[in-house]
Legacy VTK file of the C-alpha trace (Angstrom):
# vtk DataFile Version 3.0
C-alpha trace
ASCII
DATASET POLYDATA
POINTS 252 float
0.000 0.000 0.000
1.263 3.461 -0.860
2.097 5.793 1.986
2.120 9.570 2.257
5.361 10.851 3.756
4.630 13.718 6.169
7.175 16.049 7.761
5.940 18.143 10.701
7.775 20.823 12.655
6.826 23.842 14.725
8.521 26.650 16.624
11.174 27.486 14.051
11.298 30.985 15.579
12.910 32.443 12.487
14.796 35.700 13.127
16.500 38.193 10.777
19.781 36.342 11.425
18.355 32.897 10.526
19.225 33.193 6.853
21.208 30.103 5.870
20.888 28.480 9.296
17.764 26.466 8.416
18.988 25.117 5.091
20.235 21.830 6.517
16.847 21.104 8.075
14.915 22.137 4.987
17.164 20.049 2.717
16.477 16.994 4.886
12.750 17.663 4.729
12.847 18.141 0.955
14.567 14.782 0.492
11.941 12.781 2.377
8.598 14.575 2.594
5.603 14.681 0.284
3.711 17.095 2.564
5.202 19.576 5.050
3.266 20.760 8.128
4.421 23.937 9.899
2.905 24.117 13.379
3.149 27.773 14.391
5.712 30.150 15.900
7.273 30.233 12.480
8.743 33.643 13.316
10.242 34.798 16.595
8.486 38.152 16.960
5.954 38.171 14.127
7.799 40.749 12.016
7.654 41.192 8.265
11.446 40.860 8.058
11.395 37.497 9.836
8.614 36.223 7.591
10.563 37.210 4.482
13.664 35.393 5.701
11.666 32.217 6.373
9.809 32.458 3.057
13.106 32.789 1.219
14.677 29.841 2.999
11.707 27.534 2.427
11.284 28.596 -1.178
14.843 27.639 -2.050
14.441 23.919 -1.501
10.915 22.680 -0.763
8.699 21.933 -3.753
6.003 19.781 -2.149
2.740 21.049 -0.585
3.321 23.042 2.602
0.555 23.687 5.132
0.968 25.999 8.097
-0.722 27.688 11.051
0.351 30.739 13.003
1.460 30.582 16.632
1.406 33.092 19.459
4.851 34.490 18.538
3.599 35.245 15.030
1.090 37.676 16.583
3.570 39.487 18.826
4.005 42.732 16.850
0.538 42.908 15.325
1.710 42.110 11.791
0.154 38.651 11.570
-1.792 39.561 8.407
1.388 40.581 6.595
3.279 37.555 7.941
0.563 35.245 6.685
0.500 36.927 3.265
4.277 36.630 2.835
4.215 32.951 3.733
1.278 32.337 1.397
3.197 33.972 -1.445
6.064 31.563 -0.705
3.754 28.635 -1.411
2.596 27.794 2.105
-1.133 27.271 2.515
-1.746 29.077 5.795
-4.724 27.537 7.570
-7.143 29.034 10.090
-10.071 26.654 10.290
-9.510 25.439 6.725
-9.598 21.949 5.240
-7.776 20.599 2.228
-7.282 17.129 0.731
-3.907 15.942 -0.548
-3.502 12.444 -1.995
-6.717 11.309 -0.341
-5.712 12.640 3.101
-7.779 15.400 4.686
-5.763 18.084 6.449
-7.215 20.656 8.853
-5.316 23.499 10.485
-6.123 25.831 13.393
-3.960 27.832 15.777
-5.800 26.635 18.864
-5.604 28.486 22.151
-4.956 28.202 25.881
-7.311 27.393 28.752
-6.059 24.289 30.528
-6.986 20.634 30.596
-9.609 18.328 32.064
-11.150 19.328 35.369
-8.718 22.253 35.640
-9.876 23.818 32.379
-10.835 27.457 32.787
-14.582 28.103 32.663
-16.366 31.258 31.411
-17.356 32.643 34.784
-16.728 35.984 36.454
-15.113 39.005 34.879
-15.599 39.821 31.179
-11.849 39.402 30.613
-12.032 35.766 31.781
-15.102 35.113 29.651
-13.355 36.604 26.628
-10.282 34.437 27.218
-12.385 31.280 27.376
-14.411 32.348 24.335
-11.203 32.467 22.264
-10.602 28.785 23.029
-14.232 27.995 22.217
-13.925 29.827 18.901
-10.835 27.839 17.953
-12.542 24.547 18.801
-15.530 25.562 16.682
-13.215 26.324 13.751
-11.722 22.870 14.158
-15.145 21.246 14.376
-16.410 23.038 11.271
-13.368 22.176 9.179
-13.385 18.496 10.166
-17.085 18.272 9.318
-16.247 19.159 5.700
-14.125 16.057 5.198
-15.664 12.890 3.835
-13.764 9.622 4.203
-10.052 8.920 4.105
-7.432 9.615 6.775
-7.637 12.918 8.675
-4.660 14.887 9.961
-4.788 18.035 12.103
-2.046 20.592 12.620
-2.249 23.238 15.329
0.042 25.272 17.542
-1.436 24.772 21.019
-1.806 21.285 22.462
-5.219 19.570 22.664
-4.104 17.224 25.473
-2.162 17.458 28.713
0.135 14.500 27.985
2.328 16.356 25.488
2.923 19.359 27.759
4.085 17.236 30.704
7.634 18.304 31.446
6.775 21.988 31.424
6.222 23.737 34.775
2.691 22.878 35.884
1.949 26.575 36.353
2.262 26.946 32.563
-0.125 24.122 31.615
-3.173 26.429 31.257
-1.254 28.523 28.709
0.000 25.643 26.577
-3.286 24.272 25.272
-6.865 23.374 26.027
-9.048 20.273 26.276
-11.714 22.059 24.238
-9.558 21.278 21.203
-9.690 17.557 21.980
-13.438 17.059 21.635
-13.660 17.576 17.831
-10.666 15.280 17.303
-12.397 12.399 19.060
-15.806 13.098 17.563
-14.534 13.055 13.963
-12.140 10.152 14.269
-8.969 12.043 13.429
-5.964 9.846 12.624
-3.072 12.122 13.634
-2.479 15.449 15.356
0.682 17.566 15.274
1.293 20.627 17.456
4.137 22.735 18.830
4.394 25.429 21.535
5.521 23.228 24.463
9.328 23.405 24.200
9.824 21.325 27.352
6.879 18.965 26.986
6.694 15.348 25.832
7.083 14.056 22.297
3.772 12.227 22.064
0.535 11.229 23.727
-3.028 10.226 22.905
-6.499 11.675 23.300
-9.055 9.859 25.451
-10.219 8.027 22.309
-6.687 7.021 21.321
-5.886 9.608 18.658
-2.068 9.951 18.436
-0.812 13.470 19.228
2.768 14.522 18.426
4.563 17.544 19.861
6.846 18.733 17.048
8.282 21.896 18.623
11.783 22.119 17.145
13.467 23.058 20.481
11.941 19.942 22.080
13.069 17.699 19.217
16.598 19.116 19.384
16.763 18.500 23.124
15.293 14.985 23.231
16.645 13.706 19.897
19.980 15.536 19.525
21.323 13.124 16.913
18.350 13.568 14.555
17.019 16.513 12.538
14.465 18.573 14.537
11.456 17.410 12.507
8.947 14.580 12.892
8.576 12.287 9.884
5.482 10.123 9.674
4.568 7.596 6.973
0.768 7.551 6.687
-0.992 4.726 4.838
-3.272 6.098 2.172
-6.938 5.184 2.031
-8.938 7.112 -0.538
-8.819 8.677 -3.957
-5.638 10.405 -5.078
-7.096 13.896 -5.252
-5.973 17.350 -4.195
-8.816 19.714 -3.384
-9.482 22.743 -1.200
-12.794 22.624 0.615
-15.015 25.709 0.953
LINES 1 253
252 0 1 2 3 4 5 6 7 8 9 10 11 12 13 14 15 16 17 18 19 20 21 22 23 24 25 26 27 28 29 30 31 32 33 34 35 36 37 38 39 40 41 42 43 44 45 46 47 48 49 50 51 52 53 54 55 56 57 58 59 60 61 62 63 64 65 66 67 68 69 70 71 72 73 74 75 76 77 78 79 80 81 82 83 84 85 86 87 88 89 90 91 92 93 94 95 96 97 98 99 100 101 102 103 104 105 106 107 108 109 110 111 112 113 114 115 116 117 118 119 120 121 122 123 124 125 126 127 128 129 130 131 132 133 134 135 136 137 138 139 140 141 142 143 144 145 146 147 148 149 150 151 152 153 154 155 156 157 158 159 160 161 162 163 164 165 166 167 168 169 170 171 172 173 174 175 176 177 178 179 180 181 182 183 184 185 186 187 188 189 190 191 192 193 194 195 196 197 198 199 200 201 202 203 204 205 206 207 208 209 210 211 212 213 214 215 216 217 218 219 220 221 222 223 224 225 226 227 228 229 230 231 232 233 234 235 236 237 238 239 240 241 242 243 244 245 246 247 248 249 250 251
């Protein structure tokens, strides 16, 4: 059976001085991957200059489909619209509640948000600021739900920045858990039978875990991969068995 070779990485934190420093990683990805997933914090401070450096570096070597989501760092200076546009012009399909099908595999991308996990998840009670914070996580989960509902058959892969489960943030200080992801993102994954999830953000978390329904979740933050797998490139490769028509379509 044919497989789809996926490369997933997040938290590249590209800076103006990153030019040339990512070429080794991108060359390795180009040699092996048929689809590249970029899981947020692609820039360090969300500047136009950083986005242009990253776009130039990626565009030199990678010729396969690239899908990406923004992370919290990409919003830092308020230029996220320009950052997204630059990356789109470099050939990256930037996703924000979107769905696309590549070689029979449905891909969905959202940024996600914070809020905590399980019984410790923040609830919308009290001051308006708390309610607004929780509503942001709800909105992201609704984007995820809506995009997954558009897919019909075949494997389903989700990329996001924040974690949908606690297991892949374990290793971080517990005080930071509420800011590293939210269980609200987990519900749509279980409900729609997602096959794989990739996220970043938790630089000191764990490499992998599973949702309550057994969906594999991989933390692909580059700093984490460098620290825990120092002898390997800081990217997660995954060979996914194909099940479905060989079609590439964007879904409305």
